N, C-alpha and C positions, 0 to 999 in steps of 0.2 A: 400244275395246279388243276385239279379235277373240277368237274361241273358242280359237285356238291359244295366244295369250298367256295367257289365263285358265288353261288347262291347265298351262302351264309355271309360272305363278305359284303355282297350287295345289300342284304337286309340289315346288317350291322351299320353300314354307311348311312342308311335311312335313319336309323336310330341315333347314330353319333352326330350326324350333321344337323339334327333337329336342335342342337344347342345353338346353331347359327340363327335359327328362327327366334330363339330367346334373345340373342344379341340384337337382332333387327328390331325386336319389340322395344328394346331400350333406346337404340339410337334414332328410331323414327318417331318416338313419342317422348315428350319432355317429362311427363309424369305417368309411368306405367300403371295400368289398371290392375291393382292387386286383387280386387274381387274376381275379375275374370281369370286371373292366374289361379286363385283358389278353386273356382269352379272347374277349371281344367284339371287341376290336381285331383279333385273329387271324381271326375269322370275317369281319369286314368287309373285311380284307385279301384274303381269298379271293374275296369278291364283286367287289372292285375289279379284281383281276388278271384274273378271268374276263371282265369287261366290257371291260377294256383290250385284252387280247390275242385273246380268242376271239370278240369281237363287233366292237368299234369298229375296231381295227387290221385285223382279218381282212376286214371289209366294205370298208374303204378300199383295201386291196390289190386286192381283186376288182374294185372300181369304177374306180379311177384308175391302177392299175399299181403295181408293187413300189417303184420309185424315188420317185415322187411321194408315195406313202403314207408311206414312211419319212422323207422330208424333212419332211412335215407332223407326223408322230409325234414326231421328235426336236426339231422346232421347239417343240412343246408342252412337251417335257421341259426345254428350255433356258429357255423362258418362265417356268415354275413354279420352276425352280432359281434364277432371278434374284429372284423374289418371296421365296423362303425365305432367300436370302442377305441381303437388305435388311430383311426382316421375319421374323426367326426365330420359330417357334412355341414359346412357353414350355412347360416341363415341369411335371408335377404334384408333383415331389419335395419342394421346400422347404416348400410350403404344408402338405403331408401331415405332414412332420416336426414342424412347428409345432403342428398339430392334435393329433398323438400326444402331444407333450410336455404340452400342456394337459390332455389326458385322464388322463395318468399322475399328475397332481398334483405335478409337479416345480415347487416354489415359485420357485426361481431361474429356471427356464425361463419360468414365467408372467410374472414381473416383467420379464424381458428382452423378452418378446414384447409385453407391454403398453407398454413404453417405446418399442417400435418399431412400434406399430400404424399410424402414418401411412405408414411405409415399406411395410408389408404391404398397406395399402389402395392405395397408389400402384402396387405391383406387380400387384395384382388389376386395376386400371384399365388398365394397360399390356397385361396379358394379354387383357382384353376387346377392346381396340383391335386388337391383333395378330390375334386370332382372327376379328374382323370383317373385316379385310383379307384373311385367308385364305379366308373364306367367300364373298367377292365373286366370284372366278373359278369357284367351285363353282356359283354361281347361273348364270353364263354357260354352264357345261357342261350344266346341266339344260335351259336354254332351247334350246341348239343340238340336244340330244338329242331334245327334244320336237318340234322342227321336222322332224327325220328320221322320227319315228314314236312312237306311244305306248309301244311296247315298250322302246325305248331310254330314253325319258324316265323311265318307271316304275322301271326297273332302276338307273339312275343315282341317282335320288332315294332309293331304298331303301338303296343302299350308302353314300351320303353321309350319310343320316340316322343310320345306325349309327356312322359315323365321328364325327359331331358330338356324340354323347352324352358321350364323355370330354372333349371341348372344353368342354361345359357344366360339367363337374366342375372343369376347370382354371380357369375364371372364378369359379365359385361358392365354391370352397374359401377362397381368400385374402380375398374380400369378406366372407364369413360370419365368418371368424375376426377380421377387423379391425373390423367394424361390429357383430357379434353380432346382426345383423338378417337373418332368413330372407327377408324380403320384398326387401331390397336385393340379396341374393345371387341370388335368383330373377329379379328384374327385369333386372339387368345381364347375366346369362347369356342370358336371352331376347332382349334387345336385340342382343347380339353375333350371335345367329343370324339376326336379321332383315336382316343384310347380304346374305344369299343371295337372298331375293326382290327386294331392291333391285337386285342385279346383273341379275336377269331384266328388270326394268323398264327399266334404262338400256340394256342390250344390245338389247332389243326395239326401241328407238327409234334405235339406232345402225346396226343391220343392216337392209338392205332387206327388204321383205316376202317377196319370192321370190328365194332364192339359186339360182344355177346348181347342178345336181347335183354337178359336179366340185368346186366351192368348198365345198359343204356336206359332201361326203365327206371333203375335206381337213381342214376344221375339226373334224370328228368324229374324224379320225385324230389331230389335235393334242390333242383332249380325252382320247383314249386315252393319249397321252404324259403329259399332266398327271396323270391318275389313276394311271398306273404309277409316276411319280415320287413322288407323294404317298404311295402305299402303301409303297414300298421305303424312302423316306427318313424317314417319320414314323410310319406305323402299325405296320409290322413290328418296328422296334426297341422300341416301347412294349409290344407284345404279348410280345416275348421278355423284357423287363425284369420285367413284372408276372406273367406266367403261366408263365414258363420256356420254354426252346426247344422241348422235345418236345411239351408241351401246346399251345403256340402253333402249331406246324406242323400238328398234327392239326386244330386249329380252322381253319387256312387251307384245308386240303383239304376240310374239311366245308363251308366257305363256298363254295368253287369248285363242289362238287357241287350245293349248293342253288341257286347261280346258274345252272348249266347246266340244271337242272330247271326253274327259273323261266323262262329264255329259251325253253325248249321249250313249256311249257304256256301261256305268254302268247301265243306265236305261234299256238297252236291256238285259244285262246279269244277273242282280239281280232278285231274285224271286219277284213276285208281292207284297208279304207281307212285303218285305224289302225295297221297293222303295217308291217314293212319290205317 
């Protein structure tokens, strides 16, 4: 296992294990603050949009031309759109409602939810599987970004890590409610995040050790398309739902500003051989 793959694996672990933070958010607080989750999603959306359009797509256009870069970019969009069509990512809503009813002491609601614990557990397991399948291409993206340079890999890992925290909540909430076990909720949320480093390992053995610059730039353009679709299709709607449109938009632009600063300072601080 070479150093390049170790770096990609380490970065994907940061992103993957952030689902554990989402699980901790559930088991340490009786009523998760959904507005804070929405603001976090807005902030992560700004990071992802900056990476997609101002970094990955921009570099692909400069390297392989406008037409080829756009073909790769929209190829990535179509690829991830197909994934979300067949494996839709579950929402947090129903589980949160069940938890709130339990907290409010509604006896009828309690009895009904106890009667359906198996269905709630099943829903949590399906959520864990769905999120694992969503995390797999994110691991691919981190690996390809790390091949390009440390700057791209670090920024992708950071944005994906922030995106994965609410995914950990989505897994942990139904599992915790159904089993009343903090450990089971934490364990399954963590395992769902480990699909990301698994994606790195598999893709590392599928792709040749040295890709041509044109293919690499094209693949990174496709990663930009994947990140853009993920942001606009899944992250922004969640941010609007839980934080409100005005607050979410502010969080998006704050995230974009932070990522622009990150791109600049990482370029200055990293050694020449590790940057673009």
